[in-house]
C-alpha positions as CSV (number, residue, x, y, z in Angstrom):
1,X,0.0,0.0,-0.1
2,X,1.5,3.4,-0.9
3,X,1.4,6.5,1.2
4,X,-1.5,8.0,-0.5
5,X,-3.7,4.9,-0.3
6,X,-3.0,4.8,3.4
7,X,-3.8,8.3,3.8
8,X,-7.2,7.8,2.0
9,X,-7.8,4.8,4.2
10,X,-7.3,7.0,7.4
11,X,-9.1,10.0,6.1
12,X,-12.1,7.8,5.3
13,X,-12.0,6.4,9.0
14,X,-11.7,9.9,10.3
15,X,-14.8,11.0,8.2
16,X,-16.8,8.0,9.5
17,X,-15.9,9.2,13.2
18,X,-16.9,12.6,12.4
19,X,-20.3,11.5,11.0
20,X,-20.7,9.7,14.5
21,X,-20.4,13.1,16.1
22,X,-16.6,13.2,17.0
23,X,-14.7,16.2,16.2
24,X,-11.4,16.5,14.5
25,X,-8.8,19.1,15.7
26,X,-7.8,19.9,12.0
27,X,-9.3,19.5,8.4
28,X,-6.9,16.8,7.1
29,X,-6.7,16.1,3.4
30,X,-4.4,13.9,1.0
31,X,-1.6,16.6,1.3
32,X,-1.5,16.3,5.1
33,X,1.3,14.2,6.8
34,X,0.6,10.7,7.3
35,X,1.8,10.5,10.7
36,X,-0.6,13.5,11.7
37,X,-3.5,11.8,10.0
38,X,-2.8,8.6,12.0
39,X,-2.3,10.5,15.2
40,X,-5.6,12.2,14.6
41,X,-7.4,9.0,13.9
42,X,-6.1,7.3,17.1
43,X,-7.3,10.3,19.2
44,X,-10.7,10.1,17.8
45,X,-10.7,6.3,18.3
46,X,-9.8,7.0,21.9
47,X,-12.7,9.5,22.2
48,X,-15.1,6.8,20.7
49,X,-13.9,4.3,23.3
50,X,-14.3,6.7,26.3
51,X,-17.5,7.5,25.0
52,X,-18.7,4.0,25.0
53,X,-17.3,3.4,28.4
54,X,-19.4,6.2,29.6
55,X,-22.5,4.8,28.0
56,X,-21.7,1.4,29.6
57,X,-21.4,3.0,33.0
58,X,-24.8,4.9,32.5
59,X,-26.4,1.5,31.5
60,X,-25.1,-0.3,34.4
61,X,-26.1,2.6,36.7
62,X,-29.7,2.7,35.3
63,X,-30.0,-1.2,35.8
64,X,-28.8,-0.8,39.4
65,X,-31.3,2.0,39.9
66,X,-34.2,0.0,38.3
67,X,-33.3,-2.9,40.5
68,X,-33.3,-0.7,43.5
69,X,-36.6,1.0,42.6
70,X,-38.1,-2.6,41.8
71,X,-37.1,-3.8,45.3
72,X,-38.8,-0.6,46.9
73,X,-42.1,-1.2,44.9
74,X,-42.0,-4.9,46.2
75,X,-41.7,-3.7,49.7
76,X,-44.4,-1.2,49.2
77,X,-46.7,-3.8,47.7
78,X,-46.1,-6.2,50.4
79,X,-46.9,-3.4,52.9
80,X,-50.1,-2.6,51.2
81,X,-51.0,-6.2,51.1
82,X,-50.4,-6.7,54.8
83,X,-52.4,-3.6,55.6
84,X,-55.4,-4.9,53.6
85,X,-55.2,-8.2,55.4
86,X,-55.2,-6.4,58.7
87,X,-58.3,-4.5,57.7
88,X,-60.0,-7.6,56.5
89,X,-59.5,-9.2,59.9
C-alpha cells in the first residue's frame, strides 16, 4: 500500500468518526502528513472508546437504579397487602 492509499484509508476512517459526532482538531486532506492523520485517527478512536465506556457506565447505573426501585416497589406492595389483610381481619 502506498502512502496516498494509506492516507485515503485513514481519512475515510476519520470521516466515519466525524459522522458519528466526534470532532477533528484539524481538517486533514491528501496533502497532510500521514503521521498527523494517523495520530488524529487514534485520538478520535480513543474518544469513541471513552464515550462507549461512559455509555456502559450509565447503562449499568440505570440497571442498578431500576433494581433498587423494583425492590422498593415490592416492599411497598407487601406493605399494602399486609395492611389490607389487617383491615379484613
